[in-house]
N, C-alpha and C positions, 0 to 999 in steps of 0.2 A: 461616288456624286454618280450622280444621272447625266448618261449623254442629252445634247438635243435633239428633239425627237427631225426625223426629216424634213428637209422644207426643198424649193425648188429654185422661188422668186421673193425678192424679199421685193415688201410694194410700202414707196412709202408717199406719207405725205405730212405736205411736209411745211413748217410755218407756220400748224395754228395753235391763233392765239386765247386762249384760256383765262376766266375770268372769275376771282374766288373760290379758289381751288382749297381742297383740305390740306391745308400746312398742319394740320397735327395726325400726323403719321401712326400715332403711338400711344400708348400710356405714358412712356415715357419719351419718345422723341417726337420732335416738328420740324418744320420746313420745308421740303419735300415731299410731294406724294408717298410711300407704298407705293414696290414695285408692282407688290400686291395689288392695286388700286389696276392698274396699266391691266394688267391680267384678264381683275374683271370686267374691265372695257373691250376685250379684245374677243371672247365669251362673246361678253355681249352683242356682238357686233359678229360671231359666225354665226348667231342667232336668227338676228335678222335678215343679212346676207343670204342667206337658207331659204325664207322668207319673201326676201325678194327675187331669185331666180338663181343666186352662186351661188349653188349648191357645191358644186364640182370643184372648187378652192377651200383648202382647209384651212385652219389659221392656228399656226402650232407654238407660236411664240412674238416676244414683240423684241422694238430695245426702242430704250426714248434718251433722242437729244434735243437739251436741253443751249437755247439761243439768249436768253432773260428773263430776268425773274425777281419780283418786286413781293416780299413779306412782306403783310400789312400787320406789324407791327411798331413801341412805342422807337422811340433813339435815343445815346446810350446806352454807354458797357452793361446796366442793364436795361432790355429790353421786356416788355410787354409785350402779350397781345392787344390791339385793338378789334373792338367785340362790339358790334350791332345792340345799339334800344331796343329795345326786346318793346310793346305795346302791356300795358298796363294790365294783370286781374282783371277778372270783376269786382272786387271790393280796390280797387286803383291802387292796390300794391305792386312793387315793382316782381311780373314775374319770374320764377329760378329758374336758371337756364343752365346748360351747359357751356360750355367757355368752344366755340367754334376757329378757330383761327383761321384766316383764310389766305392766300398767295396768288397775284396773279403771274402765269407763265405763258411764254412763249418755246414749241417746240416743236420738234418732230418725230413721228408716229412708223418704224421701222418693224414691221407685221411681216413671221414670214410661215407663208402663201407656205403648202403644196398640193399641186395637180401631178392629174398627170397630160392632160392637151390643155390649152393653154395658148389658140391661136391670135394672130399680132394683128388681125383686127378686131377681134372682143376685148381686148386689153383696153383701148383705151376708152368703151361702151361702159366695163367691170369696174375701172378705177373711178368715171364718175357714180358711178352709181354709191362707189363703197365714199366716194365723200359727200353723196349730201343724208348718206345715215351717218355721220363720222357730228355732223356739223346740227345733226340733229339732239344728241344725244347731250350725257355731264360724263366728262371727264376730269374726275379723278374731284366727283359732286361739284365740280366748274364747269360755268357756262362755253359753248366758242362762241368764239366773235363772228362772224363772218368776214372776209377779205373782201375787198373792194375790189372796185369792178380794176381800177390802176393798176392792180397789181401782178400784172402781164403770170410768166409764166413762174413765179416764185412759189407761190403759193397750188402750184397746180403739182398732186400727183403722178406718182412714174413709176417705175417695177428695173430691177436690178434682177438681168440671171445667172442665173447663181450652175445654173445645168453646165456637166461635164467640166474644161479645162477654159471656160471664159469669166469664171467665177470671180481669180485674183484680178484682172481688170476693170467689171462691171464692180467690185467691194471698193477699187480704187479712185476709179468717179463717187461711186457712192460716198462716200470717204472723206472729198472734196468738197464735193460741189453739201452739205452740211456746214460744211468751217463760216463762218467762225461757231460754233458748241459744244459741250461741255456732256460727257453721257457718264452714270453712274453703275459700276461693279463690283463685284465683291469682290474682298480682301481678306477673308478669315483668316487666310495664316497670318498675319500680324499676329491676332491672341495668338498668339500658340510661341511666334519671340516676344512680350514682352509677356506677356508669366514663366520665361527664360531670367527674364531680363530684374524681374519682381523677386522669383525663388532664390534668388543671388545673395536678396537682402531680407523676403521672406520666406521662411523655406511656407510656410502656412499659403501661400497666397492663390490665386484659384482663378478659372475661367473669365467669372464673374469680377472681380478684381482686376485679370488685365484690362477684358475688354469698358472698364467707367476709366481706368488710369488711359485711353486710347481717344475715352470720348471725351477728355478733358482737358486741359491748358495749362497744364500744373508750372511754377516756378520755383528751382529751387537756388542755394548761394550755393556757391562752385569759390573753396580757398585759394586765395598761389601764394602760395609756400616760398617764393622770389621774392619777393617785394611787401610782402605784404596783402593787400589788397586784394580782393574776390571781386565776382560779376555777378551777373545775376542767370542764370539758366534756365530754360523754356525747355519743359518735355520736350514742342514738338520744334524739330530739327528743317530747314529750310528744303531738304530733302527725303522730307517726309511722307511729301505728296497734301495733299489735299481728304485726307479724312474723316470719315462720319458714322460715326450711331448709326444703322437703318434696320427697322424691320425686318424678316425676309417669310414670313408667316406662322407659323400659329401650330402648339404642342398639344399633343390631346393629356387632361384633369382625368375624363371620368370614363367611364367603357363605349362603350357608341350602343346609343341607345333603340330599339325599333319606332319605325315613323308614326307617331301620334302616344311614346308614349307621355311625352315631357310638356306641359301643358306651360302653353301661353308661347309657343316656338313657332319661330314666323311659318313655315312649313310643314302641317299634317301628312305630308304624306313621301319626309321626305326623313331621311333617320336620323339623327341628334346624335351632338358629342360636345360638352364643357369643354374650354381651350383654354390656351394665354398664349400669349404673343411671343416670337422664339427672333431672336436676336441674331443681329452679325459684325461683321465691320469693313463700310464702301471705302472707297476712292472714287473721285473725279478728275476723270483725266481727259481732255484731248484726242475729235474725232480720231484726229491725225492719227495716233497711236496703233490703233487698232489695229491689226494684222490679223481676221477672220473673223471670220462671219456672231460666230460660234461665241465670239470676247465683250460683241458686241446686245446678244441676244440674250435672255432669262424670260423658262419658260415652269414649269409647272413640273413639283413631285410629291407627287403623294403620295403616302405610307399609311395607313388606315391598321396596319397590323401593328409597325410599330408605334403610332399615331402621332409621327411629322402628317404635316401641311404646309408645305416650305415651296419656296420657290428657288429655280435657281442661275448661275451664272456662270458663263465657261472662258470667263477671264483666266489665264494659269500667268503665276506668274513665279520668273524664274523658272518655265517648263514641269510646276511642284501643281501637281492634285491638290484642287481645295478642301484642305482640311472641314470639319463639319462646323455648323454654327456651334455658339454656349448652347 
């Protein structure tokens, strides 16, 4: 597992309201946008920041705290995406479209920034510049709704200094100010635990079987030999946490082709490679449960020689390192 890149400050853009963000996070999952979408936002923001004169700031990781959400789906046990009604085609028929799941969000972005020197009197101006840049960008395909004039300090960006021994107090203050809210951490260790449970009855079980088992809610009947009765038991215990399947990046399906070799590629100046999604398991936890900034942050871990392009998170369950994804 790669280590979190160095950072000196955490820039917090609190309580951003995002409308119609992409709820289809991968070919197999839906709901909260993929963390790769937020990493893409950070890279785009860094390019815009350099153009705006903030070249002294390097954005190395991002954390997301969700305060509220509303996925646009139908009610009931079996849900369906609420799709838009697009205009008809030239023949008057219904145009073929790709399903676009949408979700409304209220979230706080935590940007891990590295800088050699950031004077106190310059921070306020830089924060306002960053807030203005984000206000004009898309977050996971969604539109940022401007804050009202009466919002006060609730929507005002601020900085936590992580240098030296002050980081513990600063991070404690950050956690408190982001409550109530939940953050997504990686729990790939649960795949190995579930795999051991499955192989106790099915020795041929694979990590994919374990991932699918964690992704659904199974119910089985547990008989009681004493009274001849039994009860239905769920595979998700109350102590299991809010466990969800998540995409964490991409794995190579082909060799790396030279720039311009593949026709109809989006960028003819960049080498091209066919990839597929990589999946892992995540858990939603309250921000107050975070112990270190790395447990909140996600960063890119690209290994072209191994064909892996994925994001990492520093949440260590029980102090053990995170195993690889599926």
